[in-house]
N, C-alpha and C positions, 0 to 999 in steps of 0.2 A: 307671201307671208300669210299665215293663218290668223283668224280672229283670236285675240288673246296673246299672240306672239308679238309683243310690243317692246321696243327698246327706248330707253331714256338716257340722255347724255347729261351729266351733271359734274360739277367740280369735285375733285377728290376730297374726302374727309378722313380724319385719323382712323375711323373704324374700317376703312377700305384697305388699309396697308397690307394686311395678311392675305386678303383675297387677290389683290393685284400682284403681290410677290409670287403667290402660287400660280397664277395665270402666266406670268412672265416665265417662270421656271418650266412649267409644263409645255408651253408653246415652243420655247427655245430648244428644249431637250428634244421635242418631237422633230425639229428641223436639224438636229445634230449640232446646234450652236451652243455647246456647253463647255468648251475648253477655254484656254487663255485667249484674250482678244475679243470676247463677246460681252454684251451688256448683262448677261445673266450673272456675271461676277461683280458688277458694280455695287458698292456698298449701299447706295441709295435704294436698291430694290426692296429692302425691308422697311423703309420709312419714307416712301414716296411723298406723302403729304407735306413733310417738313421741307424737303428739297424744293418742291414746287410752290411753296409759300413765299419764296424770295421774289424780289422785283423782277418783272419781265419773264416770269416763269408761270406756267399753268399746266395742270394735269387734269384730265377729265376721265371719269369712269363711264362705262356703258353698262347699264343694267338691262337684262332681258327678263321680263316678267318679274321684276323686283330683285333679281340676283345679279351681282357684279359678274360680267362675262367678258369684259375687255376694258381697254383704256389706251390713252395716248396723250402726249403732252408736247409743249413747246418750251424751249429754254434757249438762252443765248448760246451760240456755237462756241464750245471750248476752243480756245486758241484762234478764234476767228475775229473778224472786225465787229464793231458794235452794231452793224446793220444787218448781220446775218444771224438767223435763229436756226435751230434744229428741231425737226419733228422727231420726237424721241419716244422710245418704249411703247410703240403702238402694237399691241398684241390682242388677239381675239381668240376665245375658245371656239371650237368648231361649230357649236350650236348657234353662234352669233354670225358666222360668216354667210355671205350671200344674201343678206337682208337689207343692204343699203346702209348699214351702220358705219362701215368704213368711210364711205364718201361723206356721210353726215359728220363724223368725228373730224375728218380732215378739214372740212369747211369750218367747223367750230374752232379748231386749232388755228387755222389761217386767219380767221376773223380776229382772234385774240392777238396773233402776231402783228397784224396790221395796226391794231389799236395800241400795241406796245411800241410802235415805231420801227419795226423791222422792215427792210425792203427786199430781203431774200430769205428763202427757207431751204435748208439743206436736209437731206436724210441719207442714211446708209442702210443697206440690207445685204442679203447674200443670195447666191445662186440657190435655187430650189424654192425660194419664196415667190413663185411665179405669179400667183393670184395677187399678192400684195404689189408686185412690180407693175402689173397691168392696171391696178387701181391707181397707183401713183401717176402713171402715164395718162390715164383717162382724166385725172384731176388737174393735169397741167404741168406736172413735174417733167423735166427732161433729164435724160441720163448724161452723166459727165464721166470722163475717162479716169479720174483720180479723186481721192478723198480730199476734203477740205478740213481745216481746223486740226485739232488735236484731241479727238474723242477717246483715244485709247482702245478703239475697237478694231484692231488690225485683222480680226477674223472676217470682217465684212469685205465683200468684193464687188459690190454694186453701189453706185453713188448717184444721187439725183439732186437737182436744184430747181427752184421756181422763183421767178421774180414776182414780188407781191405788188 
């Protein structure tokens, strides 16, 4: 990382909604994840701050040199038990990747999850997001053979879980 190339992780604010929606759409489209069964079609993409203001929800944005360049959040797993949360909508623009922001954001999210009383964290992704899957494994997530809960993201084909 060069001097001046700093990232900051902070809770999402209403002013961040448009930037995060654009990042989610750009990254997902870049990985071909834009048809039915992918998070790009979730209605919350356009108003993330409202969804993550609910109890046991949190979404954090990552700024690179003062500009929102990524984000990720925690929410109860839809269709899951009350002990399982989901690491959701974690996407970074290419300029933010490889700087340690992913590991830092995951740790921030997991700290929130533990504080909110969750004992497990689930996530889903897809073939081709290899760097993300390597990050999840390094962070302590283990791959599982089938999805959990009812996220509606049938386009995802890789699932991970971690005991908190």
